[in-house]
C-alpha positions in Angstrom: -191.1 23.5 40.1 -190.4 26.9 41.4 -190.6 30.1 38.9 -187.3 30.5 38.0 -187.2 26.7 37.3 -190.2 26.6 34.9 -188.9 30.0 33.3 -185.7 28.5 32.8 -186.7 25.0 31.2 -188.7 27.2 29.1 -186.2 29.8 28.1 -184.6 28.2 25.3 -188.1 28.5 23.6 -188.9 31.6 24.5 -185.8 33.1 22.6 -186.3 31.0 19.9 -190.1 32.5 19.2 -188.3 35.9 20.1 -185.9 35.8 17.1 -187.6 34.8 14.6 -190.0 37.1 15.6 -187.7 40.0 15.8 -184.5 39.4 14.5 -182.2 40.8 16.4 -180.3 38.8 19.6 -180.4 41.5 21.5 -184.0 42.9 21.4 -185.0 38.9 21.7 -182.8 38.3 24.8 -184.4 41.7 25.9 -188.1 40.5 25.4 -187.3 36.8 27.1 -186.3 38.9 29.9 -189.4 41.5 30.5 -191.1 38.0 30.0 -189.7 37.0 33.0 -190.1 39.9 35.2 -193.9 39.8 33.7 -194.2 36.4 35.5 -192.2 36.6 38.6 -194.5 39.9 39.0 -198.0 37.5 38.7 -199.5 35.6 42.1 -201.6 33.8 39.8 -199.8 30.3 38.5 -201.1 29.5 35.1 -203.0 25.9 33.5 -200.2 25.9 31.4 -196.9 27.7 31.8 -195.7 27.5 28.8 -198.9 28.7 26.9 -198.6 31.9 29.1 -195.0 32.8 28.6 -194.9 32.0 24.8 -198.1 34.4 24.5 -195.7 37.1 26.1 -192.9 36.9 24.2 -194.7 37.0 21.4 -196.7 40.0 22.4 -193.9 41.7 23.3 -191.8 40.8 20.7 -194.9 42.1 18.4 -194.9 45.0 20.0 -190.8 45.7 19.4 -191.2 44.9 15.9 -193.8 47.5 15.3 -191.3 50.2 16.7 -188.2 48.3 14.8 -190.0 48.7 11.3 -188.9 52.2 11.5 -185.8 52.0 12.2 -184.8 49.4 9.3 -186.6 51.8 6.4 -184.1 54.1 7.8 -181.7 51.4 7.8 -178.3 52.5 6.1 -177.7 49.9 3.4 -178.7 46.0 3.5 -180.1 45.4 6.9 -179.7 41.8 8.0 -180.8 40.0 11.0 -178.1 39.5 14.0 -176.4 36.7 13.3 -177.2 33.6 15.6 -174.6 31.1 16.6 -176.4 28.4 18.2 -180.2 28.2 18.6 -181.0 27.1 22.0 -184.1 25.4 21.2 -184.0 22.0 20.1 -186.8 19.6 19.1 -185.6 16.5 16.9 -189.4 15.9 15.8 -189.2 19.6 13.8 -185.0 20.1 13.5 -185.9 20.6 9.7 -188.3 23.1 10.6 -186.4 25.0 12.8 -183.2 25.3 11.1 -184.4 26.4 7.7 -186.6 28.7 9.6 -184.3 30.3 11.3 -181.6 31.0 8.4 -180.9 34.3 7.0 -182.5 33.7 3.7 -185.7 32.5 6.0 -186.1 35.9 7.9 -185.7 38.2 5.4 -188.7 36.5 3.8 -190.4 37.3 6.9 -189.2 40.9 6.6 -191.8 40.9 4.3 -195.1 39.6 6.4 -196.6 42.0 8.6 -195.8 41.9 12.6 -199.3 39.7 13.4 -198.4 37.3 10.1 -194.9 36.7 11.3 -196.2 36.1 14.7 -198.8 33.7 14.0 -196.5 32.0 11.0 -193.7 31.4 13.5 -195.9 29.7 16.3 -197.8 27.5 13.9 -195.3 27.0 11.1 -192.3 26.5 13.1 -193.2 25.4 16.6 -196.1 24.1 15.6 -198.1 25.7 18.1 -202.6 25.1 18.1 -204.6 27.7 16.5 -205.8 27.8 20.1 -202.6 28.7 21.3 -201.5 31.1 18.6 -204.9 32.8 18.9 -204.2 33.4 22.7 -201.0 35.2 22.0 -201.5 37.4 19.4 -205.1 38.3 20.9 -207.4 37.4 17.6 -209.7 35.0 17.1 -208.7 31.5 15.5 -210.6 32.3 12.0 -208.0 35.2 11.9 -205.5 33.4 12.8 -206.3 30.8 10.1 -206.3 33.8 8.0 -203.3 35.3 8.9 -201.5 32.2 8.3 -202.9 31.7 4.2 -201.7 35.2 3.6 -198.1 34.8 5.2 -197.8 31.3 3.4 -198.6 32.8 0.5 -195.5 35.2 0.9 -192.9 32.7 2.7 -193.9 30.5 -0.7 -192.8 33.4 -3.3 -189.4 33.0 -2.4 -189.1 30.3 0.3 -185.6 28.9 0.3 -184.5 25.3 -0.2 -180.9 24.3 1.3 -179.3 21.0 0.5 -180.7 18.2 2.5 -177.5 16.6 3.2 -175.7 19.0 5.9 -172.6 16.6 5.5 -172.6 17.6 1.5 -173.5 21.0 2.4 -170.5 21.5 5.0 -167.8 19.6 2.3 -168.6 22.4 -0.3 -168.2 25.0 2.5 -165.0 23.5 3.8 -163.6 23.6 0.1 -164.9 27.3 -0.1 -162.7 28.3 3.1 -159.8 26.8 1.5 -160.2 28.3 -1.8 -160.6 31.4 0.1 -157.7 31.1 2.3 -155.4 30.2 -0.9 -156.7 33.2 -2.8 -157.9 30.7 -5.7 -160.4 32.1 -8.3 -160.6 28.9 -10.0 -161.8 27.0 -7.0 -163.9 29.6 -6.0 -165.9 29.9 -9.3 -165.9 26.0 -9.5 -168.3 26.3 -5.6 -170.5 29.6 -6.8 -174.0 29.3 -8.5 -173.5 31.6 -11.8 -175.9 33.6 -10.4 -174.2 34.2 -6.8 -174.7 37.3 -4.6 -172.2 38.8 -2.4 -174.4 41.1 0.0 -172.7 42.7 3.3 -174.5 44.7 6.4 -172.7 47.7 7.5 -175.1 49.7 8.7 -172.8 52.7 7.9 -171.0 52.1 10.9 -168.5 49.9 9.2 -167.0 49.5 5.8 -169.1 47.5 3.3 -169.3 47.0 -0.2 -170.9 50.1 -1.9 -173.6 47.1 -3.5 -173.8 43.6 -4.0 -171.9 42.1 -5.9 -173.6 39.6 -8.1 -171.8 36.7 -11.5 -169.6 33.9 -10.6 -166.0 35.8 -12.0 -166.8 38.8 -9.6 -167.3 37.3 -6.5 -164.6 35.0 -6.9 -162.1 37.6 -8.1 -163.3 39.9 -5.2 -162.8 37.1 -2.3 -159.9 36.2 -3.8 -158.3 39.0 -3.8 -159.4 40.5 -0.3 -158.7 37.8 1.7 -155.3 37.4 1.2 -154.6 41.1 2.0 -156.8 40.8 5.3 -154.8 37.4 6.1 -151.2 39.9 5.7 -152.5 42.1 8.2 -153.4 39.1 10.9 -156.6 38.6 9.8 -158.2 34.8 10.8 -161.3 33.1 10.2 -162.5 29.9 11.7 -165.5 28.1 10.3 -168.7 28.0 12.5 -172.6 27.4 11.7 -174.2 30.9 11.3 -178.1 30.8 11.3 -178.1 27.1 10.6 -176.2 27.2 7.5 -172.3 27.1 7.0 -170.5 30.1 7.8 -167.7 31.8 9.6 -166.4 34.5 12.0 -163.5 36.7 10.8 -161.4 37.3 13.4 -158.7 40.2 13.5 -155.0 39.6 15.3 -156.3 40.3 18.5 -159.3 37.5 18.2 -161.9 40.6 18.0 -164.9 40.0 15.8 -164.6 41.6 12.6 -167.2 39.9 10.6 -169.7 36.9 10.3 -170.7 35.0 6.7 -172.8 33.1 5.8 -173.8 31.1 2.6 -176.4 29.5 1.5 -175.9 26.7 -0.8 -178.7 25.0 -3.2 -178.0 22.5 -6.0 -174.4 21.7 -5.0 -173.2 25.5 -5.5 -173.2 28.6 -3.4 -175.8 30.6 -4.3 -175.7 33.9 -1.5 -173.2 34.6 0.2 -174.1 37.6 3.5 -171.5 39.2 5.9 -172.6 40.7 8.6 -170.2 44.0 10.1 -172.5 46.0 11.7 -170.5 46.4 14.9 -174.2 47.0 17.0 -174.9 43.3 15.6 -171.9 41.5 16.8 -171.3 42.3 20.6 -173.0 38.8 21.5 -170.4 37.2 19.5 -167.5 38.8 21.2 -165.3 41.3 21.4 -165.8 43.0 18.6 -162.8 44.5 16.1 -162.4 48.2 15.1 -162.7 47.4 10.9 -162.3 51.4 10.4 -159.0 50.8 11.6 -158.8 47.2 9.4 -159.9 48.4 6.4 -157.1 51.4 6.6 -154.5 48.7 7.3 -155.5 46.4 4.0 -155.2 49.3 1.9 -151.5 50.1 3.2 -151.1 46.6 2.6 -152.4 46.6 -0.4 -149.8 49.5 -1.6 -147.0 47.4 -0.3 -144.8 45.2 -2.3 -145.2 41.6 -1.6 
């Protein structure tokens, strides 16, 4: 194969590695592009192109993550990963690990790790790289990588999300949730939410967002049941769509532009956490982005008008 063909065959894997390390679609795409530039500029032919490119994208991602940490510390409000609508890399033998590792909950847990711990965990636990490959990718000895993995596992196990194994049951619950949301059915929503459910939004100071997380089944159900019917009155719609491997939806304005995404964590037959990403900087890869401030003003005006 040509260099281009080799690279394109591995592109899905490279993106999936970079996204799990960075939690950003845009930064992951940039890391993959930088990997290509380095590969294209090299005159040597590696023994394993996969090992070479995986190592390159990992090192680039680690460097980007180190600089991104400062920005995330200064971020306004809760920080969530950029929503991923579909993972380009598929491996039937590791489908469960791949799906769980890309969830919002898992990516937020990865934020607890150092960049090196995160890279080692992703390569070893998610993609099943050998320790020799991991060591080559992060520039550490195999013994050091084993220690990094031990520490990473300890952090991850402390709060690892446990989702419903049956995807069909999880999807059925999500369908009932969005039906109740559309109808503004408080009781229907309460039946589906966990007692300690949380509703959290990421606006980054660039879009309207909740002042703080809303907690508790009654508070969350009443807020959802009151807000969406008002949004629907001004033409806001939603389409159910998997978000980061979990049930979710994309909300759009009357012109079809993306307003925000919603992702649901499901456990023990109930929705545990609802995460909304409305920061426009994180939605451009989904499609043209709506003016969330204008929609917020319209919703408030609609609220003052009689039905």
